[in-house]
N, C-alpha and C positions, 0 to 999 in steps of 0.2 A: 437501479434496474438490474438486479443480479441475473447471472446467466444460469443459476442453480448450483454452481460449484463455488464461486467466488463472491464474497460479500464484503461490506465495508469492515475495515479492521484486519482483514486477512493479510498475512505476510506473504509476499510472492517473490520470486526470483526471476529476472529477465532471462530468457532463453535465446533471444534473437536481437540483433542490432549492435550498435557500438556499446551499449551498456550490458552486454551479455554477462551474466553471472553477478549482476548487482542486485542487492536486496532492497525491497521497497515495502510500504504499507499502502494498501488501497484506501484512498480517501474520498473516492467518488466515482461517478460514471459520466462519460461524455456522451456516448451513444450506446446502443445495446451491446455491442461487442468491443467497446473502447473503455478501458479503465482509466481513472486519474490516480497516479501514484506519486508518493513523496517519500523521501529518506531522511528529511530534516536537516540536511547539509547542502548538498548541491542542488537538490530539488525540494524546496520549502513548500509548506502547506499552502502558502499564498500563490505559487506558481507550479502546480504540479504537472508532471509529465503524463502525456497521453500514451497508453500502451494497448496494443491489441490483445484481447484475451488469449488468443492462440500463441502469443509470444511470451507468455509467463507460465511459471510452475507454481502452484499453490504449495506453500510449506506449513504454515500454522496460523494461529490467530493472536493478535495482540488484544488481549481482553479488555484492558482499561481503554484503549483507543477505540475498540469497537463499540463499547458501551457509550462512550462519550458521542461518537459520531451518530449512532442510532438514537441517542437521546436528544440530539440536536445542540449538544454542547460544544464549546470552542475547543480544539485540539491544538496544542502547541507543538512547535518543531521539537522542542526538549522531549516531550512525551513520546514522539515518533522515534528520536534517537535512542532513548532509553529502551523502547520496546525492541528495536533492532539490535542494540547491544546485548541485551539479554538472550536473544535468540542465537546471536553469534558466539556467545560464551559457552552455550550448551552443545 
């Protein structure tokens, strides 16, 4: 249930809360204004964190993760970690 700006597979940075500055990948939607995000380490794909859309900043997109999520394929924590590591290196 995208809000128009953020879709599955987008890499976002938390801008509010205890985890401010932490980078996540959007893995789903909880409600129209609530994202489900994971980082593959502390927040695994099996137990994603809920974040309000207003409390994140969109950065880029993890192409492989986005294609897998949109295609209904299973995404692993390792794939999420690799996508985030690639973004943090650049």
